[in-house]
C-alpha positions in Angstrom: 112.8 30.7 40.8 114.6 33.9 40.1 117.1 32.3 37.2 114.2 30.9 35.5 112.1 34.0 35.7 115.2 35.7 34.2 114.9 33.4 31.2 111.4 33.8 30.7 111.4 37.6 30.7 114.5 37.4 28.4 112.2 35.2 26.0 109.1 37.5 26.4 111.5 40.5 25.3 112.6 38.7 22.2 109.1 37.7 21.2 108.0 41.2 21.6 110.7 42.7 19.8 110.3 40.3 16.8 106.3 40.8 16.6 107.1 44.6 16.7 109.7 44.3 14.1 107.8 41.9 11.7 104.8 44.2 12.0 106.6 47.2 11.6 104.2 48.7 14.0 104.0 49.0 18.0 105.4 50.6 21.0 108.7 48.9 22.2 110.0 50.8 25.0 106.8 50.4 27.1 106.6 46.7 26.4 110.1 45.9 27.5 109.5 47.9 30.7 107.0 45.2 31.7 108.7 42.0 30.7 109.9 41.0 34.1 106.2 41.9 35.7 104.6 39.6 33.0 107.0 37.0 33.8 106.4 36.8 37.5 102.8 37.0 37.1 102.3 34.4 34.2 104.8 31.8 35.3 104.9 32.4 39.0 101.8 34.1 40.5 98.5 34.0 38.6 96.1 31.0 38.5 95.3 30.4 35.0 94.9 27.6 32.4 95.5 27.6 28.9 93.0 24.8 28.4 90.3 26.5 30.3 90.8 30.4 29.5 87.5 31.3 30.3 87.2 28.9 33.7 85.4 31.7 36.3 87.9 30.4 39.1 90.8 32.1 37.0 92.8 35.1 38.2 92.5 38.2 35.9 94.8 40.4 34.5 93.8 43.9 32.5 96.7 45.5 30.8 95.1 49.0 30.9 98.2 50.5 28.8 97.0 48.5 25.8 99.5 49.6 23.7 102.3 47.2 25.4 99.9 44.3 24.0 102.9 42.5 22.4 104.6 41.8 25.9 101.1 40.4 26.8 100.9 38.2 23.6 104.2 37.2 24.4 103.4 35.8 27.8 100.0 34.1 26.5 101.9 32.4 23.7 104.4 31.0 26.2 101.8 29.8 28.1 100.0 28.1 25.5 97.2 30.0 25.2 97.6 30.1 21.5 100.2 29.2 19.0 103.4 31.2 19.0 103.0 31.2 15.3 100.5 34.1 15.8 103.5 36.4 16.6 104.3 36.4 13.3 100.9 38.2 12.1 100.7 40.8 14.7 98.5 43.5 13.2 97.7 41.7 10.1 94.1 41.8 8.6 92.1 39.0 10.1 94.5 37.9 12.3 94.0 37.1 16.1 96.5 39.5 17.4 96.0 43.1 17.1 97.6 46.2 18.1 95.4 46.5 21.4 94.3 43.4 23.2 90.8 42.2 22.8 88.8 39.8 24.7 88.5 37.4 21.9 92.3 36.6 22.1 92.2 33.4 24.4 93.8 34.4 27.7 92.8 38.2 27.4 90.6 39.3 29.9 89.5 42.6 28.8 89.7 44.7 25.5 92.2 47.9 26.5 93.8 50.9 24.4 91.9 53.9 25.4 94.2 54.8 28.3 92.2 55.2 32.1 89.7 52.9 31.7 91.4 49.9 32.9 91.4 50.3 36.6 87.6 50.8 36.6 87.1 47.7 34.6 89.2 46.1 37.6 87.3 47.6 39.9 84.0 46.2 38.8 85.8 43.0 38.2 86.7 42.9 41.8 83.5 43.8 43.1 81.9 41.1 41.1 84.1 38.6 42.4 83.6 39.9 45.7 80.0 39.5 45.8 79.9 36.1 44.3 82.2 35.1 46.8 84.8 33.8 44.4 88.3 33.6 45.7 89.9 35.0 42.7 92.7 38.2 42.3 92.0 40.7 39.7 95.3 42.4 38.6 95.7 45.5 36.8 98.6 47.3 35.0 98.9 50.7 34.4 101.1 53.3 32.8 102.5 56.4 34.5 101.6 58.6 31.7 98.1 57.2 32.2 97.9 58.6 35.6 96.9 61.8 33.8 93.6 60.4 33.1 90.8 61.4 35.6 89.1 58.3 35.4 92.1 56.6 37.2 91.4 58.8 40.1 87.6 58.1 40.2 88.5 54.3 40.3 91.3 55.0 43.0 88.4 56.4 45.2 85.8 54.0 44.3 88.0 50.9 45.1 88.8 51.3 48.9 85.0 52.1 49.3 84.6 48.7 48.7 87.0 47.1 50.6 88.4 45.5 47.2 91.4 43.4 49.1 91.1 41.1 45.8 92.3 43.8 43.4 96.0 44.7 43.1 97.0 47.4 40.7 100.5 47.6 39.1 102.0 50.9 37.8 104.6 50.5 35.5 106.7 53.8 36.3 109.3 54.0 33.5 108.9 57.9 34.0 108.1 58.2 30.2 105.1 58.9 28.2 104.2 59.6 24.5 105.9 63.0 24.3 108.4 62.7 27.1 109.5 62.4 30.6 106.3 62.5 32.9 107.5 64.7 35.1 108.2 67.3 32.5 104.8 67.0 31.1 102.3 66.6 33.7 104.3 66.0 37.2 103.0 63.1 39.2 105.2 62.6 42.1 104.7 61.7 45.0 102.4 59.0 43.5 103.2 57.0 46.7 101.6 60.0 48.9 99.0 60.6 46.2 97.6 56.8 46.6 98.5 56.5 50.3 95.7 59.3 50.4 93.4 57.7 48.4 93.4 54.8 51.2 95.2 52.2 48.9 98.0 50.0 50.4 101.0 51.3 48.7 104.2 49.4 47.9 107.1 50.7 45.8 110.0 48.2 44.3 112.2 47.5 41.8 109.9 46.5 38.8 112.9 44.3 37.2 113.9 42.6 40.9 112.0 39.1 41.1 112.8 39.2 45.1 111.2 42.6 45.4 108.2 41.5 43.1 107.4 38.5 44.8 107.4 40.0 48.3 105.2 42.6 47.2 102.6 40.4 45.7 102.8 38.0 48.6 102.1 41.3 50.9 99.5 42.0 48.4 97.9 38.8 48.9 98.0 39.1 52.9 96.6 42.7 52.9 93.0 42.4 54.2 90.4 45.4 53.7 91.2 47.4 50.7 93.2 47.4 47.6 97.0 47.5 46.9 98.9 49.3 44.6 102.6 48.3 43.7 104.5 51.2 42.2 107.0 49.1 40.0 110.4 51.5 39.0 111.1 50.1 35.6 113.4 51.3 32.8 111.7 51.9 29.4 113.0 49.7 27.0 114.7 47.4 29.4 117.4 45.1 27.8 117.8 46.9 24.5 120.4 49.3 24.6 119.3 51.4 21.6 115.8 52.0 23.3 117.1 53.5 26.6 116.4 56.8 27.1 114.9 57.5 23.9 111.6 59.0 24.4 111.1 59.8 20.6 111.3 55.9 19.8 107.8 55.3 21.9 106.0 54.5 18.9 108.5 53.4 16.3 109.3 50.0 15.2 113.1 48.9 15.0 114.7 49.2 11.8 116.8 46.2 10.5 119.8 47.2 12.1 118.4 48.0 15.4 116.7 44.7 15.4 119.5 42.8 15.0 121.4 45.0 17.8 118.0 44.3 19.9 118.7 40.3 19.5 122.5 40.7 20.6 121.6 42.5 23.6 118.8 40.0 24.3 121.1 36.6 23.3 
């Protein structure tokens, strides 16, 4: 499993960088920090079918940090939800794939982009699934800068109230947001203690280690009576050397030189 998922993640990173470079627009660092998590979910965990993207029995995934859309598109294209030729049209007028996820795209379960909303949507989906007695999982991926949003904490209070053990939230803890380091802008730690206080089952893992991810998601499946949060410690721009520790590149597509360097890193 591990070797195949590592190769999948590398391919997702290559595709995401290609998309952002050709579009000359996008958020490369925050997309790449999620590549291993996306590879794990779409190729080892989630019950989804490209041939039937609206199957009511499917698991759902909400990318609350919608600006990382290229890594979601990379996973969906690799799973066959649409032709990978669409990657070359990212953000083009009239194209299928735009700057943020939209439910008109096969495989996308929620339109996102305004930060803070994804956990509320996921909570609503999980309540609906619970009341319909549907055996599905609702996954939501949040950014750590997004933890500044008040609506996150409203939803965090609601989910345990309804005993949503079908809800698994993943926090992409790469420690950077739009303007710099999270701890210099609005200190977040200890997120583990805060979410525990909100009555979530909280796990903390290396978000680039497939064994740790597998153990965490398996534990989430076996946790009953309430929701689980997986704090995934990640590296913004993981896999591409020029992006590391460069917050000013949060929303900056690669130059030709940087793109070629990235492709060498990901070869």
